[in-house]
ZAMARGU-4260 file (C-alpha; in steps of 0.2 Angstrom, whole numbers, plus 5000, padded with zeros to 4 digits):
<rodrens>
0) 5171/4958/5102 | 5164/4961/5120 | 5156/4977/5114 | 5147/4968/5100 | 5141/4954/5111
5) 5135/4967/5123 | 5125/4976/5110 | 5117/4959/5105 | 5112/4956/5123 | 5105/4973/5124
10) 5094/4970/5108 | 5088/4953/5115 | 5082/4962/5130 | 5073/4975/5119 | 5066/4962/5108
15) 5048/4971/5109 | 5055/4984/5096 | 5060/4972/5082 | 5045/4961/5086 | 5033/4976/5083
20) 5041/4986/5070 | 5050/4973/5059 | 5041/4957/5061 | 5023/4963/5065 | 5023/4977/5051
25) 5031/4965/5039 | 5016/4953/5041 | 5005/4968/5038 | 5014/4971/5022 | 5010/4953/5016
30) 4991/4955/5020 | 4991/4971/5011 | 5000/4964/4996 | 4987/4951/4994 | 4972/4962/4996
35) 4978/4977/4987 | 4985/4967/4972 | 4973/4952/4970 | 4978/4940/4956 | 4963/4938/4943
40) 4955/4921/4942 | 4954/4914/4925 | 4936/4917/4920 | 4925/4905/4909 | 4921/4911/4891
45) 4903/4905/4894 | 4891/4919/4900 | 4880/4914/4914 | 4864/4923/4919 | 4863/4930/4937
50) 4851/4919/4948 | 4837/4927/4957 | 4823/4922/4968 | 4805/4928/4963 | 4787/4926/4965
55) 4772/4930/4954 | 4755/4932/4960 | 4744/4929/4945 | 4727/4937/4947 | 4723/4937/4928
60) 4727/4918/4925 | 4729/4921/4906 | 4740/4916/4892 | 4751/4932/4893 | 4753/4930/4912
65) 4758/4912/4910 | 4771/4917/4897 | 4778/4930/4909 | 4780/4916/4922 | 4789/4905/4909
70) 4801/4919/4904 | 4806/4922/4922 | 4808/4904/4925 | 4823/4903/4914 | 4834/4913/4925
75) 4828/4912/4942 | 4819/4901/4956 | 4801/4904/4959 | 4793/4903/4976 | 4775/4903/4979
80) 4768/4917/4990 | 4750/4917/4995 | 4739/4932/4988 | 4738/4940/5005 | 4744/4957/5011
85) 4753/4950/5026 | 4761/4936/5016 | 4767/4948/5003 | 4775/4959/5016 | 4783/4945/5025
90) 4790/4938/5009 | 4798/4954/5004 | 4803/4961/5021 | 4812/4945/5027 | 4821/4942/5010
95) 4813/4926/5005 | 4811/4934/4987 | 4821/4946/4977 | 4806/4952/4967 | 4788/4950/4968
100) 4776/4953/4953 | 4757/4955/4954 | 4748/4953/4938 | 4731/4962/4940 | 4715/4954/4933
105) 4711/4958/4915 | 4729/4962/4911 | 4728/4952/4894 | 4713/4961/4887 | 4720/4978/4891
110) 4737/4973/4885 | 4731/4967/4868 | 4721/4983/4866 | 4735/4994/4868 | 4740/5003/4852
115) 4756/5011/4858 | 4768/5008/4872 | 4761/5021/4883 | 4744/5012/4883 | 4752/4995/4889
120) 4745/4992/4906 | 4756/4992/4921 | 4760/4978/4934 | 4764/4980/4952 | 4782/4976/4956
125) 4789/4974/4973 | 4808/4974/4976 | 4818/4967/4991 | 4828/4980/5001 | 4842/4968/5004
130) 4847/4964/4985 | 4849/4973/4969 | 4843/4957/4959 | 4825/4964/4960 | 4830/4979/4949
135) 4837/4967/4936 | 4822/4956/4936 | 4810/4971/4934 | 4821/4975/4918 | 4819/4958/4912
140) 4800/4959/4914 | 4799/4976/4906 | 4809/4970/4891 | 4798/4955/4889 | 4783/4965/4889
145) 4790/4977/4877 | 4795/4963/4865 | 4778/4955/4867 | 4769/4971/4863 | 4780/4974/4847
150) 4776/4957/4841 | 4757/4960/4844 | 4758/4975/4834 | 4767/4967/4819 | 4759/4949/4819
155) 4742/4954/4826 | 4733/4947/4841 | 4722/4933/4833 | 4733/4919/4840 | 4739/4924/4858
160) 4747/4907/4860 | 4758/4908/4845 | 4762/4926/4849 | 4768/4921/4867 | 4779/4907/4859
165) 4787/4918/4847 | 4791/4930/4861 | 4798/4917/4872 | 4809/4911/4857 | 4816/4928/4854
170) 4819/4931/4873 | 4828/4915/4876 | 4841/4919/4862 | 4858/4924/4870 | 4873/4933/4862
175) 4889/4923/4862 | 4903/4933/4870 | 4921/4930/4875 | 4930/4936/4890 | 4947/4943/4885
180) 4961/4944/4898 | 4967/4962/4900 | 4986/4965/4897 | 4987/4975/4914 | 4981/4961/4925
185) 4990/4959/4941 | 5004/4945/4941 | 5013/4937/4956 | 5028/4948/4953 | 5017/4964/4955
190) 5012/4957/4972 | 5030/4954/4977 | 5035/4972/4971 | 5020/4979/4981 | 5026/4969/4997
195) 5044/4976/4995 | 5037/4994/4992 | 5026/4994/5006 | 5039/4986/5017 | 5049/5001/5016
200) 5040/5008/5031 | 5043/4993/5043 | 5061/4992/5037 | 5065/5010/5039 | 5055/5012/5056
205) 5062/4995/5063 | 5080/4998/5060 | 5080/5017/5065 | 5071/5013/5082 | 5082/4997/5085
210) 5099/5006/5082 | 5094/5022/5090 | 5088/5013/5106 | 5104/5002/5106 | 5116/5016/5104
215) 5106/5027/5117 | 5109/5013/5130 | 5127/5010/5125 | 5130/5029/5126 | 5124/5032/5144
220) 5136/5041/5155 | 5141/5027/5166 | 5143/5015/5152 | 5153/5026/5140 | 5164/5031/5155
225) 5169/5013/5158 | 5171/5010/5140 | 5183/5025/5138 | 5193/5020/5154 | 5195/5002/5147
230) 5211/4997/5138 | 5200/4994/5122 | 5205/5007/5109 | 5192/5020/5104 | 5193/5015/5086
235) 5190/4997/5090 | 5175/5002/5101 | 5167/5013/5087 | 5170/4999/5075 | 5161/4986/5085
240) 5146/4998/5087 | 5145/5001/5069 | 5146/4982/5066 | 5132/4980/5078 | 5121/4992/5068
245) 5125/4983/5053 | 5120/4967/5061 | 5103/4974/5065 | 5101/4980/5047 | 5106/4964/5039
250) 5094/4954/5051 | 5080/4965/5046 | 5084/4964/5027 | 5085/4945/5029 | 5068/4944/5038
255) 5059/4954/5024 | 5067/4945/5010 | 5064/4927/5017 | 5046/4932/5022 | 5043/4939/5004
260) 5050/4922/4997 | 5039/4912/5008 | 5023/4921/5003 | 5027/4926/4986 | 5036/4911/4978
265) 5029/4913/4961 | 5035/4931/4960 | 5052/4925/4966 | 5052/4912/4952 | 5048/4926/4939
270) 5063/4936/4945 | 5075/4922/4945 | 5092/4920/4955 | 5099/4936/4947 | 5084/4946/4950
275) 5083/4941/4968 | 5101/4945/4970 | 5097/4962/4963 | 5082/4964/4974 | 5092/4959/4989
280) 5106/4973/4984 | 5092/4986/4983 | 5084/4982/5000 | 5102/4981/5008 | 5107/4998/5001
285) 5091/5005/5007 | 5093/4998/5025 | 5109/5008/5026 | 5099/5024/5027 | 5089/5020/5042
290) 5104/5012/5050 | 5114/5028/5047 | 5099/5039/5054 | 5099/5028/5069 | 5117/5029/5071
295) 5116/5048/5070 | 5102/5049/5083 | 5112/5038/5095 | 5127/5049/5093 | 5116/5064/5096
300) 5111/5057/5112 | 5092/5054/5107 | 5082/5044/5120 | 5070/5030/5117 | 5055/5041/5115
305) 5064/5052/5102 | 5070/5037/5092 | 5053/5030/5091 | 5045/5047/5085 | 5059/5050/5072
310) 5057/5032/5066 | 5038/5033/5064 | 5036/5051/5058 | 5051/5050/5045 | 5046/5033/5040
315) 5028/5038/5036 | 5034/5053/5026 | 5047/5043/5016 | 5034/5030/5013 | 5021/5042/5007
320) 5033/5051/4995 | 5040/5035/4989 | 5023/5029/4983 | 5021/5015/4995 | 5003/5019/4997
325) 4998/5029/4982 | 5006/5029/4965 | 5018/5044/4964 | 5010/5047/4946 | 4993/5051/4954
330) 5001/5066/4965 | 5003/5084/4960 | 5019/5089/4952 | 5025/5099/4967 | 5024/5083/4977
335) 5033/5073/4964 | 5047/5086/4965 | 5048/5085/4984 | 5048/5065/4982 | 5064/5066/4972
340) 5073/5074/4987 | 5069/5059/4998 | 5076/5041/4998 | 5059/5032/4996 | 5056/5036/4979
345) 5073/5030/4973 | 5070/5014/4983 | 5053/5012/4973 | 5061/5015/4957 | 5075/5003/4961
350) 5063/4989/4965 | 5052/4992/4949 | 5068/4994/4938 | 5073/4976/4944 | 5056/4969/4940
355) 5056/4978/4922 | 5074/4971/4918 | 5069/4953/4924 | 5053/4953/4913 | 5060/4962/4898
360) 5048/4977/4899 | 5049/4990/4886 | 5060/5004/4891 | 5069/4995/4904 | 5087/5002/4907
365) 5100/4996/4920 | 5105/5015/4922 | 5089/5018/4931 | 5094/5005/4944 | 5112/5011/4946
370) 5106/5029/4948 | 5094/5024/4961 | 5107/5014/4971 | 5120/5028/4970 | 5107/5041/4976
375) 5102/5030/4991 | 5121/5028/4995 | 5123/5046/4995 | 5109/5048/5008 | 5116/5035/5019
380) 5133/5043/5019 | 5126/5060/5023 | 5118/5055/5039 | 5132/5044/5043 | 5144/5058/5043
385) 5133/5068/5054 | 5133/5054/5066 | 5153/5054/5065 | 5153/5072/5069 | 5142/5070/5083
390) 5152/5056/5090 | 5168/5066/5089 | 5160/5081/5099 | 5154/5069/5112 | 5172/5062/5115
395) 5178/5080/5117 | 5167/5084/5131 | 5173/5086/5149 | 5163/5073/5156 | 5167/5061/5141
400) 5151/5052/5144 | 5139/5060/5132 | 5134/5074/5143 | 5133/5090/5134 | 5142/5106/5141
405) 5131/5119/5149 | 5124/5130/5136 | 5125/5145/5146 | 5143/5146/5147 | 5146/5142/5128
410) 5132/5154/5123 | 5140/5168/5135 | 5157/5166/5127 | 5149/5168/5110 | 5139/5183/5114
415) 5156/5192/5119 | 5159/5195/5101 | 5145/5208/5101 | 5153/5218/5087 | 5155/5203/5076
420) 5171/5211/5068 | 5180/5194/5067 | 5166/5183/5060 | 5179/5168/5059 | 5182/5169/5078
425) 5163/5170/5081 | 5160/5154/5071 | 5175/5146/5080 | 5167/5150/5096 | 5150/5144/5090
430) 5158/5128/5084 | 5163/5124/5102 | 5145/5125/5108 | 5133/5110/5107 | 5122/5119/5094
435) 5137/5117/5081 | 5130/5099/5078 | 5115/5106/5070 | 5125/5119/5061 | 5137/5106/5053
440) 5123/5094/5049 | 5113/5108/5039 | 5129/5112/5030 | 5132/5094/5025 | 5115/5092/5019
445) 5116/5108/5009 | 5132/5101/5001 | 5123/5084/4997 | 5109/5094/4989 | 5121/5103/4978
450) 5129/5087/4972 | 5112/5079/4968 | 5107/5095/4959 | 5123/5094/4948 | 5120/5075/4946
455) 5102/5077/4940 | 5106/5091/4928 | 5119/5080/4920 | 5107/5067/4916
</rodrens>
């Protein structure tokens, strides 16, 4: 197991990659899960009025003006402001009051003389710029004035004191309401599923980059030449490399699951032991996809910059089409069709299927989970096979150290078949060049697409 131990030492020396992509982005998933899926606090059934701070400058000093002050006192706090232009401006501009009402002199007399709503005299109201409570208080004042005017028209204006008392009695009445908890309120399980769904990006990027960097450093010319010259069988060498890739994937999966269990224990309790085992299986199967892509990149000789670029760009695309950031149901039909050809959507569907089966949701079927797992395994096998082809080609090079042959010679030999009479010979020659890796990869993906089409058609 010397190769496996050497791979672990290389990863310890390159700890910055798992620290950023797996550990750091996983904590970001936790923060986003708490902020994007907040749990609804249990609300009281009693209705409470909004509190506000107001001030009244009463220049009329009448019974109606006093009743206005009494009506506002039920829902707010009164602050005394001097009847001075500078004092009024300071009180409003500095935010000491949310609402300031100025009742002009002679207001009661003109109010009682009004025969319609249009003739009711206006009062000067000043709102604070820093709060919307002023608009609410103005609505309260206007409603009370309208109520008082309606009572004056119906009862008469003989006894203003009795009129204002009746108006205050009607204004103080409150409707009894009950707050009903909606059926679609978020639950701790929704937070856990969102964490796992968004965790698709750090899981994919971290595993792809770490494995790609590891295999690139293990596949350098001098290292590979020494490995091939050693008595270690080639099969054992490749097996230990694959084992090291699986170890990175397993470590990343364990970190994501343990972090989710620590921050979302209530969601884990709702899933139960069986549900968590199913979730672990889903995450593990999904991790095989970035592991196979990282293996493919390493066998193709991709350097650290290429591994980082592919891991981030492909990870972002898979997460987007998988519904990690936006629900796939909100996207256009063409986007949903494209999403079915990427593994992210199947991972999301598998996680949601486990949650539905554990909670007994309507329409939950185990077949959805099994189909999603099968499709993800097919994706992993496709990229792994491309990596195996690339590894075989590298061992057949003259240098045996991962250095590709000179393209000029290979292409020159291919161009000798100018007549293209023997197309098979031309393909065999093209197969010997380094570009055959891309050709075989495209053919393999095309075959996988045919298999998937036949599979979906049968469903």
